[in-house]
N, C-alpha and C positions, 0 to 999 in steps of 0.2 A: 441331293441330286444336283451335281454341279454342271454348269453350262460350258459350252464350247467357247463362249465369249469371255476373254480374260478378265475384263472389268467386273462382269457379273460373278465370276468365280471368286475373285478377291473379296467382293462385297459379302457374299455368302459366308466365306470362311471367317471374315472379321466378325460378323454377327453371330456365327455359331460358336465361336471361341468361348464367350461367357457361359453359354449353355453347357458346353463340355466341362468348363472349369467349375460349374456348380455341382458336378457329380452325375449329371444326366448322361447315360451312355450315348455316345454319338459316333456314327459311322459315316464315312463319305464314299460316294460313288462318283468318280470322275467321268466326264464325257469320254468315250472311247478314243477320240482324236486328240485328247489333252495329255500332255506329258506331266505326270504326277510330280516328278522331280522339280519342275518349275514352281510348284506351290508347296513343297515339303516344309519350307521354313514358316509357312503360315498355318500349318496343321497343329492343333493342340497335341500335347504329349501323349494323351490317353486315346487319341483318335484311332479308330479301326478303319481300314480301307476295304471296300466291297468291290469284288470283281465278278464278272459273269453277266448273264442276261438280266434285264430289268425285272421280269416277273419273279425270277428266283431271288433277286436281291430284295424284293419287297416282302417276301414271305416272313411273317412274324414281326414286321415293323409296325410301330404304333403311330408314327407320324413322319412325314418327309418335309424337308426344307430345301428350297432351291430357288433358282432365278434363271430366266432366259432359257428355259428348257421345256420342251413339249412333254418330257417325261413326267412332269408334275401332273399334267392332265391325265396321263396314263395311270399314274398312282391313284388319283381321285376316282377314276373310272373303275379301279380295282377295289375301291372302298377304303383306301388309305388316305386320311386327311393330309392336306398339304399347306405349307406356308410359302408364299412367294415373297422373296426378299426384294425390296425396291429401294431406290435412292430416295432421300428426303424430298426431292423435287418431283417425284412420281414419274420420271421419264425413263424408267428401266424397262426391261423386256418382261412382259407378262403374257403368256399364251393361253391363259385360262379364260373361259367365257364368264360373263358376269353371274350366270346361274350358279347357285350354291355357295356364293361368298358368305362367310359367317357361319355356315353349317358344314360344308364339305371342304372348304379352303378359306384361307385368309391372307391378308397382306401384312407386311411388317417392314418398317424402315429403321427402327431403332431396337436396341436390346430390350427395352421395356415393352415395346410392341410385340417383339418376338415371344417373350415369356407370357404375355397376356394372351396372344393368339394360340400358343401351345396349350395353355390351361383351358381356354374356351373350347377349342376343337376336341380335346380329349374328353371334356365334360359332355359335349354333344355325342361323341361316340358311345360313352358310357350309358347315356340315357336315350339314345336314338331309336332303337327298335325298328319296327316296320316302316315308320315314316322316313327315317334316314335311309333305309334300304331302297325305298321308292325313289328318293332323291338321287341316290347313287345310280340307279337304273336310268333315270331321266338324264343325268349328266352324261352317262355312257352313250346314250342315244344321240346326244348333241355333238359329240366329238368323233364317234365311230358310226359308220353306216355301211350297209351292204352296197357294193358298187354296181347297182343296176343301171341299165341303159338310161332310164329317166333321171336318175341321180347324177350320172356323168354329164348328161346334157345340161342339167340345171347348174352343176358345179362350174362348168366351163362356159356357161351362157351361150351354148351352141344353138 
């Protein structure tokens, strides 16, 4: 899931390339306002491009990688583990709450961290069961809520 922010998109593509080169099937979903042709030269030769809505795009996906995108939170809320790509200095864009890190989502700044995070999260999914499902429900409640009058007042400090 690539960001609207050019630097974040370039960072994700650079870190995802070794994953694609290792034989792992990789598909990219660009932000709707991004021109794919601006990044075509950075895509691995075996890369697939995904178009359409986010929910449809995530169907059957085992893991998402991205940066600077609220769509990572949406993926995690749908039960798809996510890896947020960050720069080595940690000053990238991460819209994920602290809750669920290491179980539902992870950070990576290097290729080695990306491969380790992928393996870790996929192992959690494999052995997760009811505990993981409860964590996904709790995560979903943290980032989505019914817009009641009380919540609107609270959100805008009215």
